[in-house]
Backbone of each chain as nested JSON, in Angstrom:
{
  "chains": [
    {"id": "A", "residues": [
      {"number": 1, "name": "MET", "atoms": {"N": [15.344, -19.198, -69.39], "CA": [14.566, -20.445, -69.282], "C": [13.082, -20.152, -69.495]}},
      {"number": 2, "name": "ILE", "atoms": {"N": [12.436, -20.933, -70.294], "CA": [11.002, -20.756, -70.503], "C": [10.222, -21.565, -69.468]}},
      {"number": 3, "name": "GLU", "atoms": {"N": [9.286, -20.896, -68.798], "CA": [8.469, -21.576, -67.792], "C": [7.474, -22.505, -68.499]}},
      {"number": 4, "name": "ASP", "atoms": {"N": [7.497, -23.755, -68.119], "CA": [6.54, -24.685, -68.737], "C": [5.13, -24.406, -68.248]}},
      {"number": 5, "name": "ASN", "atoms": {"N": [4.175, -24.769, -69.057], "CA": [2.777, -24.633, -68.668], "C": [2.414, -25.691, -67.644]}},
      {"number": 6, "name": "VAL", "atoms": {"N": [1.736, -25.278, -66.611], "CA": [1.366, -26.2, -65.54], "C": [-0.131, -26.1, -65.272]}},
      {"number": 7, "name": "VAL", "atoms": {"N": [-0.776, -27.252, -65.095], "CA": [-2.171, -27.275, -64.654], "C": [-2.207, -27.991, -63.304]}},
      {"number": 8, "name": "PHE", "atoms": {"N": [-2.619, -27.265, -62.259], "CA": [-2.743, -27.865, -60.934], "C": [-4.151, -28.427, -60.759]}},
      {"number": 9, "name": "ILE", "atoms": {"N": [-4.253, -29.689, -60.379], "CA": [-5.551, -30.333, -60.207], "C": [-6.0, -30.207, -58.763]}},
      {"number": 10, "name": "GLY", "atoms": {"N": [-7.195, -29.661, -58.557], "CA": [-7.758, -29.538, -57.216], "C": [-9.031, -30.331, -57.08]}},
      {"number": 11, "name": "ASN", "atoms": {"N": [-10.024, -29.738, -56.403], "CA": [-11.254, -30.476, -56.105], "C": [-12.44, -30.148, -56.995]}},
      {"number": 12, "name": "LYS", "atoms": {"N": [-12.198, -29.387, -58.051], "CA": [-13.299, -29.069, -58.962], "C": [-13.624, -30.251, -59.869]}},
      {"number": 13, "name": "PRO", "atoms": {"N": [-14.726, -30.178, -60.613], "CA": [-15.046, -31.274, -61.539], "C": [-13.951, -31.46, -62.59]}},
      {"number": 14, "name": "VAL", "atoms": {"N": [-13.791, -32.711, -63.028], "CA": [-12.725, -33.048, -63.982], "C": [-12.758, -32.156, -65.218]}},
      {"number": 15, "name": "MET", "atoms": {"N": [-13.954, -31.849, -65.724], "CA": [-14.04, -31.111, -66.974], "C": [-13.426, -29.719, -66.893]}},
      {"number": 16, "name": "ASN", "atoms": {"N": [-13.402, -29.13, -65.695], "CA": [-12.723, -27.837, -65.535], "C": [-11.243, -27.943, -65.927]}},
      {"number": 17, "name": "TYR", "atoms": {"N": [-10.629, -29.042, -65.504], "CA": [-9.193, -29.221, -65.766], "C": [-8.947, -29.661, -67.206]}},
      {"number": 18, "name": "VAL", "atoms": {"N": [-9.888, -30.421, -67.75], "CA": [-9.794, -30.795, -69.169], "C": [-9.803, -29.517, -70.011]}},
      {"number": 19, "name": "LEU", "atoms": {"N": [-10.708, -28.614, -69.665], "CA": [-10.798, -27.34, -70.381], "C": [-9.489, -26.555, -70.264]}},
      {"number": 20, "name": "ALA", "atoms": {"N": [-8.896, -26.544, -69.081], "CA": [-7.622, -25.836, -68.889], "C": [-6.526, -26.439, -69.763]}},
      {"number": 21, "name": "ILE", "atoms": {"N": [-6.493, -27.767, -69.841], "CA": [-5.471, -28.448, -70.651], "C": [-5.675, -28.152, -72.134]}},
      {"number": 22, "name": "VAL", "atoms": {"N": [-6.914, -28.299, -72.587], "CA": [-7.216, -28.074, -74.008], "C": [-6.901, -26.628, -74.39]}},
      {"number": 23, "name": "THR", "atoms": {"N": [-7.268, -25.693, -73.517], "CA": [-7.025, -24.268, -73.79], "C": [-5.533, -23.98, -73.904]}},
      {"number": 24, "name": "GLN", "atoms": {"N": [-4.754, -24.54, -72.995], "CA": [-3.312, -24.27, -73.04], "C": [-2.673, -24.816, -74.319]}},
      {"number": 25, "name": "PHE", "atoms": {"N": [-3.114, -25.985, -74.754], "CA": [-2.574, -26.514, -76.021], "C": [-3.022, -25.641, -77.187]}},
      {"number": 26, "name": "ASN", "atoms": {"N": [-4.288, -25.208, -77.166], "CA": [-4.797, -24.368, -78.253], "C": [-4.11, -23.003, -78.278]}},
      {"number": 27, "name": "ASN", "atoms": {"N": [-3.592, -22.581, -77.123], "CA": [-2.872, -21.316, -77.07], "C": [-1.396, -21.472, -77.445]}},
      {"number": 28, "name": "GLY", "atoms": {"N": [-1.034, -22.65, -77.918], "CA": [0.316, -22.823, -78.441], "C": [1.278, -23.592, -77.577]}},
      {"number": 29, "name": "ALA", "atoms": {"N": [0.835, -24.076, -76.406], "CA": [1.744, -24.853, -75.565], "C": [2.149, -26.142, -76.28]}},
      {"number": 30, "name": "GLU", "atoms": {"N": [3.426, -26.488, -76.147], "CA": [3.923, -27.731, -76.748], "C": [3.908, -28.856, -75.726]}},
      {"number": 31, "name": "GLU", "atoms": {"N": [3.96, -28.44, -74.467], "CA": [4.102, -29.4, -73.38], "C": [3.399, -28.842, -72.152]}},
      {"number": 32, "name": "ILE", "atoms": {"N": [2.642, -29.691, -71.465], "CA": [1.946, -29.256, -70.259], "C": [2.241, -30.232, -69.132]}},
      {"number": 33, "name": "SER", "atoms": {"N": [2.446, -29.67, -67.943], "CA": [2.686, -30.479, -66.772], "C": [1.43, -30.458, -65.895]}},
      {"number": 34, "name": "VAL", "atoms": {"N": [0.834, -31.633, -65.696], "CA": [-0.38, -31.737, -64.886], "C": [0.025, -32.254, -63.511]}},
      {"number": 35, "name": "LYS", "atoms": {"N": [-0.215, -31.441, -62.48], "CA": [0.245, -31.798, -61.139], "C": [-0.913, -31.943, -60.159]}},
      {"number": 36, "name": "ALA", "atoms": {"N": [-0.787, -32.89, -59.249], "CA": [-1.818, -33.092, -58.237], "C": [-1.196, -33.736, -57.011]}},
      {"number": 37, "name": "ARG", "atoms": {"N": [-1.897, -33.614, -55.888], "CA": [-1.44, -34.336, -54.707], "C": [-2.635, -34.907, -53.941]}},
      {"number": 38, "name": "GLY", "atoms": {"N": [-2.333, -35.928, -53.137], "CA": [-3.381, -36.564, -52.333], "C": [-4.467, -37.181, -53.196]}},
      {"number": 39, "name": "LYS", "atoms": {"N": [-5.702, -37.012, -52.753], "CA": [-6.831, -37.644, -53.431], "C": [-7.08, -37.086, -54.831]}},
      {"number": 40, "name": "ALA", "atoms": {"N": [-6.518, -35.923, -55.136], "CA": [-6.699, -35.335, -56.465], "C": [-5.889, -36.062, -57.54]}},
      {"number": 41, "name": "ILE", "atoms": {"N": [-5.015, -36.982, -57.119], "CA": [-4.185, -37.711, -58.086], "C": [-5.046, -38.481, -59.084]}},
      {"number": 42, "name": "SER", "atoms": {"N": [-6.11, -39.134, -58.596], "CA": [-7.008, -39.86, -59.505], "C": [-7.613, -38.912, -60.53]}},
      {"number": 43, "name": "ARG", "atoms": {"N": [-7.969, -37.713, -60.064], "CA": [-8.595, -36.733, -60.955], "C": [-7.595, -36.235, -62.019]}},
      {"number": 44, "name": "ALA", "atoms": {"N": [-6.322, -36.168, -61.654], "CA": [-5.301, -35.761, -62.623], "C": [-5.223, -36.772, -63.767]}},
      {"number": 45, "name": "VAL", "atoms": {"N": [-5.258, -38.06, -63.406], "CA": [-5.226, -39.105, -64.439], "C": [-6.493, -39.015, -65.3]}},
      {"number": 46, "name": "ASP", "atoms": {"N": [-7.643, -38.81, -64.651], "CA": [-8.899, -38.645, -65.396], "C": [-8.799, -37.469, -66.381]}},
      {"number": 47, "name": "ALA", "atoms": {"N": [-8.281, -36.338, -65.919], "CA": [-8.211, -35.143, -66.764], "C": [-7.344, -35.397, -68.0]}},
      {"number": 48, "name": "VAL", "atoms": {"N": [-6.22, -36.06, -67.791], "CA": [-5.332, -36.364, -68.924], "C": [-6.005, -37.338, -69.885]}},
      {"number": 49, "name": "GLU", "atoms": {"N": [-6.63, -38.372, -69.33], "CA": [-7.263, -39.389, -70.174], "C": [-8.437, -38.818, -70.967]}},
      {"number": 50, "name": "VAL", "atoms": {"N": [-9.264, -37.997, -70.324], "CA": [-10.407, -37.404, -71.03], "C": [-9.908, -36.439, -72.115]}},
      {"number": 51, "name": "SER", "atoms": {"N": [-8.889, -35.651, -71.797], "CA": [-8.335, -34.724, -72.793], "C": [-7.837, -35.481, -74.013]}},
      {"number": 52, "name": "ARG", "atoms": {"N": [-7.175, -36.571, -73.764], "CA": [-6.551, -37.354, -74.819], "C": [-7.569, -38.139, -75.638]}},
      {"number": 53, "name": "ASN", "atoms": {"N": [-8.56, -38.711, -74.962], "CA": [-9.512, -39.57, -75.675], "C": [-10.613, -38.795, -76.379]}},
      {"number": 54, "name": "ARG", "atoms": {"N": [-11.002, -37.672, -75.815], "CA": [-12.162, -36.973, -76.339], "C": [-11.842, -35.688, -77.092]}},
      {"number": 55, "name": "PHE", "atoms": {"N": [-10.725, -35.049, -76.798], "CA": [-10.502, -33.728, -77.378], "C": [-9.217, -33.588, -78.179]}},
      {"number": 56, "name": "LEU", "atoms": {"N": [-8.125, -34.122, -77.676], "CA": [-6.817, -33.904, -78.304], "C": [-6.186, -35.261, -78.614]}},
      {"number": 57, "name": "HIS", "atoms": {"N": [-6.552, -35.798, -79.78], "CA": [-6.101, -37.153, -80.075], "C": [-4.606, -37.216, -80.402]}},
      {"number": 58, "name": "ASP", "atoms": {"N": [-3.996, -36.051, -80.616], "CA": [-2.573, -36.054, -81.002], "C": [-1.622, -35.811, -79.832]}},
      {"number": 59, "name": "ILE", "atoms": {"N": [-2.128, -35.76, -78.601], "CA": [-1.189, -35.584, -77.487], "C": [-0.818, -36.941, -76.904]}},
      {"number": 60, "name": "LYS", "atoms": {"N": [0.381, -36.973, -76.345], "CA": [0.792, -38.213, -75.692], "C": [1.497, -37.934, -74.366]}},
      {"number": 61, "name": "VAL", "atoms": {"N": [1.509, -38.962, -73.54], "CA": [2.144, -38.831, -72.235], "C": [3.648, -38.973, -72.412]}},
      {"number": 62, "name": "LYS", "atoms": {"N": [4.389, -37.961, -71.977], "CA": [5.837, -37.969, -72.129], "C": [6.505, -38.607, -70.915]}},
      {"number": 63, "name": "GLU", "atoms": {"N": [5.988, -38.251, -69.742], "CA": [6.632, -38.731, -68.522], "C": [5.66, -38.649, -67.35]}},
      {"number": 64, "name": "ILE", "atoms": {"N": [5.745, -39.608, -66.436], "CA": [4.949, -39.547, -65.219], "C": [5.88, -39.735, -64.034]}},
      {"number": 65, "name": "LYS", "atoms": {"N": [5.822, -38.786, -63.108], "CA": [6.65, -38.889, -61.905], "C": [5.759, -38.915, -60.673]}},
      {"number": 66, "name": "ILE", "atoms": {"N": [6.139, -39.711, -59.686], "CA": [5.429, -39.679, -58.404], "C": [6.432, -39.373, -57.304]}},
      {"number": 67, "name": "GLY", "atoms": {"N": [5.938, -38.872, -56.189], "CA": [6.823, -38.541, -55.086], "C": [6.041, -38.26, -53.827]}},
      {"number": 68, "name": "THR", "atoms": {"N": [6.746, -37.789, -52.817], "CA": [6.126, -37.487, -51.531], "C": [6.513, -36.071, -51.112]}},
      {"number": 69, "name": "GLU", "atoms": {"N": [5.556, -35.344, -50.591], "CA": [5.802, -33.986, -50.141], "C": [5.383, -33.864, -48.687]}},
      {"number": 70, "name": "LYS", "atoms": {"N": [6.142, -33.094, -47.92], "CA": [5.769, -32.856, -46.531], "C": [4.876, -31.632, -46.476]}},
      {"number": 71, "name": "ILE", "atoms": {"N": [3.733, -31.753, -45.807], "CA": [2.905, -30.562, -45.61], "C": [2.705, -30.329, -44.119]}},
      {"number": 72, "name": "GLU", "atoms": {"N": [2.6, -29.051, -43.767], "CA": [2.4, -28.705, -42.356], "C": [0.912, -28.607, -42.062]}},
      {"number": 73, "name": "THR", "atoms": {"N": [0.484, -29.29, -41.019], "CA": [-0.914, -29.213, -40.608], "C": [-0.976, -28.749, -39.157]}},
      {"number": 74, "name": "ASP", "atoms": {"N": [-2.171, -28.549, -38.656], "CA": [-2.348, -28.142, -37.265], "C": [-1.746, -29.172, -36.311]}},
      {"number": 75, "name": "ARG", "atoms": {"N": [-1.775, -30.413, -36.745], "CA": [-1.309, -31.483, -35.868], "C": [0.108, -31.949, -36.216]}},
      {"number": 76, "name": "GLY", "atoms": {"N": [0.895, -31.045, -36.798], "CA": [2.271, -31.396, -37.126], "C": [2.445, -31.734, -38.59]}},
      {"number": 77, "name": "ASP", "atoms": {"N": [3.649, -32.181, -38.95], "CA": [3.927, -32.487, -40.349], "C": [3.231, -33.757, -40.796]}},
      {"number": 78, "name": "SER", "atoms": {"N": [2.904, -33.776, -42.075], "CA": [2.244, -34.932, -42.635], "C": [2.785, -35.148, -44.049]}},
      {"number": 79, "name": "ASN", "atoms": {"N": [2.789, -36.389, -44.504], "CA": [3.269, -36.671, -45.859], "C": [2.098, -36.811, -46.814]}},
      {"number": 80, "name": "VAL", "atoms": {"N": [2.268, -36.302, -48.012], "CA": [1.236, -36.458, -49.022], "C": [1.902, -36.879, -50.335]}},
      {"number": 81, "name": "SER", "atoms": {"N": [1.257, -37.797, -51.051], "CA": [1.792, -38.242, -52.341], "C": [1.498, -37.204, -53.411]}},
      {"number": 82, "name": "ILE", "atoms": {"N": [2.412, -37.102, -54.365], "CA": [2.197, -36.176, -55.485], "C": [2.427, -36.903, -56.81]}},
      {"number": 83, "name": "ILE", "atoms": {"N": [1.81, -36.358, -57.847], "CA": [2.047, -36.905, -59.187], "C": [2.265, -35.739, -60.134]}},
      {"number": 84, "name": "GLU", "atoms": {"N": [3.113, -35.967, -61.128], "CA": [3.276, -34.997, -62.21], "C": [3.207, -35.778, -63.523]}},
      {"number": 85, "name": "ILE", "atoms": {"N": [2.237, -35.404, -64.346], "CA": [2.077, -36.062, -65.651], "C": [2.417, -35.03, -66.722]}},
      {"number": 86, "name": "VAL", "atoms": {"N": [3.472, -35.29, -67.471], "CA": [3.877, -34.367, -68.53], "C": [3.307, -34.879, -69.853]}},
      {"number": 87, "name": "ILE", "atoms": {"N": [2.502, -34.038, -70.505], "CA": [1.925, -34.422, -71.787], "C": [2.433, -33.466, -72.864]}},
      {"number": 88, "name": "GLU", "atoms": {"N": [2.553, -33.981, -74.081], "CA": [3.084, -33.147, -75.166], "C": [2.328, -33.416, -76.454]}},
      {"number": 89, "name": "LYS", "atoms": {"N": [2.413, -32.445, -77.348], "CA": [1.785, -32.572, -78.668], "C": [2.63, -33.442, -79.566]}}
    ]},
    {"id": "B", "residues": [
      {"number": 1, "name": "MET", "atoms": {"N": [6.737, -68.043, -70.442], "CA": [6.713, -66.681, -69.917], "C": [6.434, -66.694, -68.418]}},
      {"number": 2, "name": "ILE", "atoms": {"N": [7.199, -65.934, -67.679], "CA": [6.998, -65.848, -66.236], "C": [5.973, -64.756, -65.931]}},
      {"number": 3, "name": "GLU", "atoms": {"N": [4.971, -65.117, -65.165], "CA": [3.949, -64.133, -64.774], "C": [4.545, -63.171, -63.752]}},
      {"number": 4, "name": "ASP", "atoms": {"N": [4.471, -61.877, -64.048], "CA": [4.984, -60.896, -63.094], "C": [4.083, -60.824, -61.877]}},
      {"number": 5, "name": "ASN", "atoms": {"N": [4.647, -60.403, -60.795], "CA": [3.875, -60.188, -59.571], "C": [3.036, -58.931, -59.702]}},
      {"number": 6, "name": "VAL", "atoms": {"N": [1.778, -59.054, -59.319], "CA": [0.864, -57.923, -59.433], "C": [0.184, -57.682, -58.082]}},
      {"number": 7, "name": "VAL", "atoms": {"N": [0.063, -56.43, -57.695], "CA": [-0.732, -56.055, -56.527], "C": [-1.861, -55.145, -57.017]}},
      {"number": 8, "name": "PHE", "atoms": {"N": [-3.1, -55.61, -56.85], "CA": [-4.251, -54.798, -57.232], "C": [-4.696, -53.938, -56.046]}},
      {"number": 9, "name": "ILE", "atoms": {"N": [-4.828, -52.654, -56.27], "CA": [-5.225, -51.739, -55.199], "C": [-6.747, -51.556, -55.216]}},
      {"number": 10, "name": "GLY", "atoms": {"N": [-7.375, -51.803, -54.05], "CA": [-8.82, -51.635, -53.936], "C": [-9.152, -50.588, -52.896]}},
      {"number": 11, "name": "ASN", "atoms": {"N": [-10.177, -50.856, -52.102], "CA": [-10.664, -49.852, -51.15], "C": [-10.22, -50.062, -49.701]}},
      {"number": 12, "name": "LYS", "atoms": {"N": [-9.315, -51.012, -49.503], "CA": [-8.834, -51.235, -48.128], "C": [-7.835, -50.148, -47.728]}},
      {"number": 13, "name": "PRO", "atoms": {"N": [-7.456, -50.113, -46.448], "CA": [-6.455, -49.122, -46.014], "C": [-5.121, -49.315, -46.739]}},
      {"number": 14, "name": "VAL", "atoms": {"N": [-4.425, -48.211, -46.949], "CA": [-3.159, -48.242, -47.692], "C": [-2.189, -49.28, -47.147]}},
      {"number": 15, "name": "MET", "atoms": {"N": [-2.108, -49.404, -45.82], "CA": [-1.096, -50.282, -45.241], "C": [-1.29, -51.745, -45.641]}},
      {"number": 16, "name": "ASN", "atoms": {"N": [-2.532, -52.141, -45.952], "CA": [-2.75, -53.506, -46.441], "C": [-1.945, -53.75, -47.729]}},
      {"number": 17, "name": "TYR", "atoms": {"N": [-1.943, -52.756, -48.591], "CA": [-1.263, -52.921, -49.876], "C": [0.242, -52.76, -49.725]}},
      {"number": 18, "name": "VAL", "atoms": {"N": [0.652, -51.902, -48.78], "CA": [2.081, -51.769, -48.488], "C": [2.616, -53.122, -48.026]}},
      {"number": 19, "name": "LEU", "atoms": {"N": [1.844, -53.762, -47.162], "CA": [2.243, -55.082, -46.66], "C": [2.346, -56.097, -47.81]}},
      {"number": 20, "name": "ALA", "atoms": {"N": [1.403, -56.041, -48.737], "CA": [1.428, -56.953, -49.884], "C": [2.678, -56.726, -50.736]}},
      {"number": 21, "name": "ILE", "atoms": {"N": [3.026, -55.46, -50.93], "CA": [4.203, -55.135, -51.741], "C": [5.485, -55.6, -51.045]}},
      {"number": 22, "name": "VAL", "atoms": {"N": [5.593, -55.262, -49.749], "CA": [6.796, -55.634, -48.999], "C": [6.957, -57.151, -48.961]}},
      {"number": 23, "name": "THR", "atoms": {"N": [5.827, -57.863, -48.75], "CA": [5.864, -59.328, -48.69], "C": [6.339, -59.933, -50.004]}},
      {"number": 24, "name": "GLN", "atoms": {"N": [5.813, -59.409, -51.11], "CA": [6.215, -59.965, -52.412], "C": [7.706, -59.754, -52.69]}},
      {"number": 25, "name": "PHE", "atoms": {"N": [8.226, -58.589, -52.314], "CA": [9.668, -58.38, -52.505], "C": [10.461, -59.307, -51.598]}},
      {"number": 26, "name": "ASN", "atoms": {"N": [9.991, -59.465, -50.348], "CA": [10.702, -60.335, -49.415], "C": [10.654, -61.794, -49.847]}},
      {"number": 27, "name": "ASN", "atoms": {"N": [9.637, -62.145, -50.633], "CA": [9.526, -63.509, -51.147], "C": [10.322, -63.698, -52.435]}},
      {"number": 28, "name": "GLY", "atoms": {"N": [11.097, -62.708, -52.804], "CA": [12.007, -62.887, -53.928], "C": [11.622, -62.208, -55.223]}},
      {"number": 29, "name": "ALA", "atoms": {"N": [10.506, -61.488, -55.231], "CA": [10.124, -60.794, -56.466], "C": [11.173, -59.736, -56.806]}},
      {"number": 30, "name": "GLU", "atoms": {"N": [11.473, -59.623, -58.095], "CA": [12.429, -58.61, -58.546], "C": [11.693, -57.362, -59.01]}},
      {"number": 31, "name": "GLU", "atoms": {"N": [10.441, -57.601, -59.389], "CA": [9.657, -56.528, -59.997], "C": [8.188, -56.74, -59.644]}},
      {"number": 32, "name": "ILE", "atoms": {"N": [7.504, -55.667, -59.282], "CA": [6.088, -55.779, -58.938], "C": [5.31, -54.722, -59.701]}},
      {"number": 33, "name": "SER", "atoms": {"N": [4.152, -55.131, -60.192], "CA": [3.276, -54.216, -60.902], "C": [2.106, -53.862, -59.988]}},
      {"number": 34, "name": "VAL", "atoms": {"N": [1.972, -52.583, -59.66], "CA": [0.897, -52.114, -58.789], "C": [-0.182, -51.49, -59.675]}},
      {"number": 35, "name": "LYS", "atoms": {"N": [-1.379, -52.095, -59.65], "CA": [-2.44, -51.64, -60.547], "C": [-3.646, -51.11, -59.784]}},
      {"number": 36, "name": "ALA", "atoms": {"N": [-4.281, -50.085, -60.325], "CA": [-5.488, -49.531, -59.713], "C": [-6.327, -48.856, -60.777]}},
      {"number": 37, "name": "ARG", "atoms": {"N": [-7.605, -48.667, -60.44], "CA": [-8.438, -47.882, -61.337], "C": [-9.37, -46.965, -60.541]}},
      {"number": 38, "name": "GLY", "atoms": {"N": [-9.837, -45.92, -61.237], "CA": [-10.755, -44.969, -60.598], "C": [-10.13, -44.283, -59.401]}},
      {"number": 39, "name": "LYS", "atoms": {"N": [-10.943, -44.148, -58.351], "CA": [-10.487, -43.411, -57.178], "C": [-9.353, -44.109, -56.432]}},
      {"number": 40, "name": "ALA", "atoms": {"N": [-9.151, -45.397, -56.694], "CA": [-8.067, -46.118, -56.015], "C": [-6.693, -45.736, -56.555]}},
      {"number": 41, "name": "ILE", "atoms": {"N": [-6.652, -44.968, -57.644], "CA": [-5.369, -44.569, -58.235], "C": [-4.517, -43.801, -57.222]}},
      {"number": 42, "name": "SER", "atoms": {"N": [-5.133, -42.883, -56.48], "CA": [-4.388, -42.124, -55.458], "C": [-3.784, -43.07, -54.427]}},
      {"number": 43, "name": "ARG", "atoms": {"N": [-4.569, -44.086, -54.058], "CA": [-4.095, -45.038, -53.053], "C": [-2.916, -45.874, -53.576]}},
      {"number": 44, "name": "ALA", "atoms": {"N": [-2.914, -46.148, -54.875], "CA": [-1.804, -46.895, -55.472], "C": [-0.504, -46.105, -55.349]}},
      {"number": 45, "name": "VAL", "atoms": {"N": [-0.587, -44.795, -55.609], "CA": [0.601, -43.938, -55.477], "C": [1.039, -43.901, -54.011]}},
      {"number": 46, "name": "ASP", "atoms": {"N": [0.057, -43.771, -53.1], "CA": [0.365, -43.795, -51.661], "C": [1.085, -45.094, -51.274]}},
      {"number": 47, "name": "ALA", "atoms": {"N": [0.577, -46.224, -51.735], "CA": [1.139, -47.521, -51.363], "C": [2.591, -47.64, -51.828]}},
      {"number": 48, "name": "VAL", "atoms": {"N": [2.853, -47.186, -53.047], "CA": [4.225, -47.244, -53.571], "C": [5.134, -46.301, -52.787]}},
      {"number": 49, "name": "GLU", "atoms": {"N": [4.644, -45.093, -52.517], "CA": [5.465, -44.106, -51.81], "C": [5.766, -44.535, -50.381]}},
      {"number": 50, "name": "VAL", "atoms": {"N": [4.759, -45.066, -49.689], "CA": [4.986, -45.518, -48.309], "C": [5.945, -46.709, -48.301]}},
      {"number": 51, "name": "SER", "atoms": {"N": [5.781, -47.644, -49.239], "CA": [6.684, -48.799, -49.317], "C": [8.123, -48.34, -49.507]}},
      {"number": 52, "name": "ARG", "atoms": {"N": [8.276, -47.354, -50.377], "CA": [9.608, -46.889, -50.742], "C": [10.25, -46.045, -49.643]}},
      {"number": 53, "name": "ASN", "atoms": {"N": [9.463, -45.19, -49.016], "CA": [10.044, -44.283, -48.024], "C": [10.237, -44.927, -46.658]}},
      {"number": 54, "name": "ARG", "atoms": {"N": [9.35, -45.858, -46.306], "CA": [9.397, -46.355, -44.936], "C": [9.932, -47.766, -44.802]}},
      {"number": 55, "name": "PHE", "atoms": {"N": [9.823, -48.571, -45.866], "CA": [10.171, -49.983, -45.703], "C": [11.262, -50.495, -46.633]}},
      {"number": 56, "name": "LEU", "atoms": {"N": [11.199, -50.127, -47.886], "CA": [12.11, -50.692, -48.883], "C": [12.847, -49.556, -49.583]}},
      {"number": 57, "name": "HIS", "atoms": {"N": [13.937, -49.118, -48.958], "CA": [14.617, -47.94, -49.499], "C": [15.353, -48.232, -50.803]}},
      {"number": 58, "name": "ASP", "atoms": {"N": [15.496, -49.516, -51.139], "CA": [16.259, -49.852, -52.34], "C": [15.373, -50.108, -53.565]}},
      {"number": 59, "name": "ILE", "atoms": {"N": [14.066, -49.89, -53.459], "CA": [13.247, -50.083, -54.651], "C": [13.081, -48.76, -55.399]}},
      {"number": 60, "name": "LYS", "atoms": {"N": [12.899, -48.882, -56.721], "CA": [12.656, -47.653, -57.474], "C": [11.553, -47.871, -58.51]}},
      {"number": 61, "name": "VAL", "atoms": {"N": [10.985, -46.775, -58.927], "CA": [9.913, -46.831, -59.915], "C": [10.533, -47.024, -61.288]}},
      {"number": 62, "name": "LYS", "atoms": {"N": [10.121, -48.091, -61.971], "CA": [10.685, -48.394, -63.287], "C": [9.863, -47.729, -64.38]}},
      {"number": 63, "name": "GLU", "atoms": {"N": [8.555, -47.798, -64.21], "CA": [7.688, -47.283, -65.277], "C": [6.295, -46.998, -64.706]}},
      {"number": 64, "name": "ILE", "atoms": {"N": [5.654, -45.951, -65.215], "CA": [4.271, -45.659, -64.828], "C": [3.458, -45.499, -66.106]}},
      {"number": 65, "name": "LYS", "atoms": {"N": [2.381, -46.259, -66.203], "CA": [1.5, -46.147, -67.368], "C": [0.099, -45.749, -66.917]}},
      {"number": 66, "name": "ILE", "atoms": {"N": [-0.562, -44.919, -67.701], "CA": [-1.967, -44.622, -67.435], "C": [-2.778, -44.959, -68.674]}},
      {"number": 67, "name": "GLY", "atoms": {"N": [-4.065, -45.174, -68.49], "CA": [-4.918, -45.517, -69.623], "C": [-6.377, -45.45, -69.232]}},
      {"number": 68, "name": "THR", "atoms": {"N": [-7.22, -45.909, -70.143], "CA": [-8.658, -45.887, -69.913], "C": [-9.223, -47.266, -70.206]}},
      {"number": 69, "name": "GLU", "atoms": {"N": [-10.141, -47.701, -69.349], "CA": [-10.768, -49.008, -69.52], "C": [-12.272, -48.828, -69.565]}},
      {"number": 70, "name": "LYS", "atoms": {"N": [-12.917, -49.6, -70.408], "CA": [-14.385, -49.554, -70.461], "C": [-14.926, -50.556, -69.45]}},
      {"number": 71, "name": "ILE", "atoms": {"N": [-15.861, -50.114, -68.616], "CA": [-16.502, -51.067, -67.713], "C": [-18.009, -51.044, -67.948]}},
      {"number": 72, "name": "GLU", "atoms": {"N": [-18.623, -52.207, -67.785], "CA": [-20.067, -52.298, -67.971], "C": [-20.772, -52.053, -66.65]}},
      {"number": 73, "name": "THR", "atoms": {"N": [-21.721, -51.157, -66.658], "CA": [-22.518, -50.908, -65.457], "C": [-23.992, -51.132, -65.8]}},
      {"number": 74, "name": "ASP", "atoms": {"N": [-24.828, -51.004, -64.781], "CA": [-26.27, -51.165, -64.981], "C": [-26.805, -50.161, -66.0]}},
      {"number": 75, "name": "ARG", "atoms": {"N": [-26.156, -48.997, -66.017], "CA": [-26.646, -47.943, -66.898], "C": [-25.811, -47.815, -68.173]}},
      {"number": 76, "name": "GLY", "atoms": {"N": [-25.253, -48.923, -68.616], "CA": [-24.485, -48.907, -69.859], "C": [-22.992, -48.834, -69.622]}},
      {"number": 77, "name": "ASP", "atoms": {"N": [-22.231, -48.684, -70.7], "CA": [-20.78, -48.647, -70.594], "C": [-20.297, -47.333, -69.979]}},
      {"number": 78, "name": "SER", "atoms": {"N": [-19.2, -47.435, -69.284], "CA": [-18.622, -46.259, -68.656], "C": [-17.098, -46.371, -68.762]}},
      {"number": 79, "name": "ASN", "atoms": {"N": [-16.423, -45.241, -68.807], "CA": [-14.964, -45.257, -68.875], "C": [-14.367, -45.031, -67.499]}},
      {"number": 80, "name": "VAL", "atoms": {"N": [-13.291, -45.735, -67.226], "CA": [-12.6, -45.541, -65.957], "C": [-11.097, -45.458, -66.242]}},
      {"number": 81, "name": "SER", "atoms": {"N": [-10.426, -44.549, -65.541], "CA": [-8.98, -44.405, -65.7], "C": [-8.256, -45.51, -64.935]}},
      {"number": 82, "name": "ILE", "atoms": {"N": [-7.123, -45.919, -65.473], "CA": [-6.319, -46.941, -64.793], "C": [-4.867, -46.475, -64.695]}},
      {"number": 83, "name": "ILE", "atoms": {"N": [-4.165, -47.04, -63.728], "CA": [-2.732, -46.763, -63.605], "C": [-2.01, -48.065, -63.338]}},
      {"number": 84, "name": "GLU", "atoms": {"N": [-0.795, -48.15, -63.858], "CA": [0.071, -49.28, -63.538], "C": [1.434, -48.704, -63.176]}},
      {"number": 85, "name": "ILE", "atoms": {"N": [1.872, -49.003, -61.958], "CA": [3.171, -48.528, -61.495], "C": [4.079, -49.757, -61.326]}},
      {"number": 86, "name": "VAL", "atoms": {"N": [5.116, -49.834, -62.123], "CA": [6.04, -50.964, -62.037], "C": [7.222, -50.546, -61.176]}},
      {"number": 87, "name": "ILE", "atoms": {"N": [7.431, -51.296, -60.088], "CA": [8.549, -50.993, -59.204], "C": [9.505, -52.178, -59.2]}},
      {"number": 88, "name": "GLU", "atoms": {"N": [10.783, -51.874, -58.996], "CA": [11.789, -52.946, -59.026], "C": [12.846, -52.721, -57.964]}},
      {"number": 89, "name": "LYS", "atoms": {"N": [13.493, -53.819, -57.641], "CA": [14.597, -53.743, -56.661], "C": [15.835, -53.199, -57.304]}}
    ]}
  ]
}
């Protein structure tokens, strides 16, 4: 099985993740999975949109999935929303 | 043409929008479109996930679309990301 390329979105500026996406496509990736959780979900959408509108006009969104993940915190378990945006050339 | 039910996500607490979604389904809606832009995108995913996990176990995500919208600000045009999550019974 070939491991798909994944870009995890965190709290850095959007352009950092745009650069990661563009680089992975330029390195030959056919498909990239952009993943984020919690408040970073908005930034994941921004990263995909900026990549598509400004740098890689030939990529398209293949699939978007949302879900919920349990995370452990000091004050017990907590739920956090997640998103996965799969983009392809 | 029948106008679909739409819930716009803003800056209020997530539960306000969960209540709006649950109410619309209870009022007979078969399908609801949850829309948000900018930083509210994360909250839109939260609202759908909380509705689905805690209140309406029989709803599912039909389609998720993302895009970019131009908005006019004091300092000229600016781009903002948007999301539309269509959920159905």
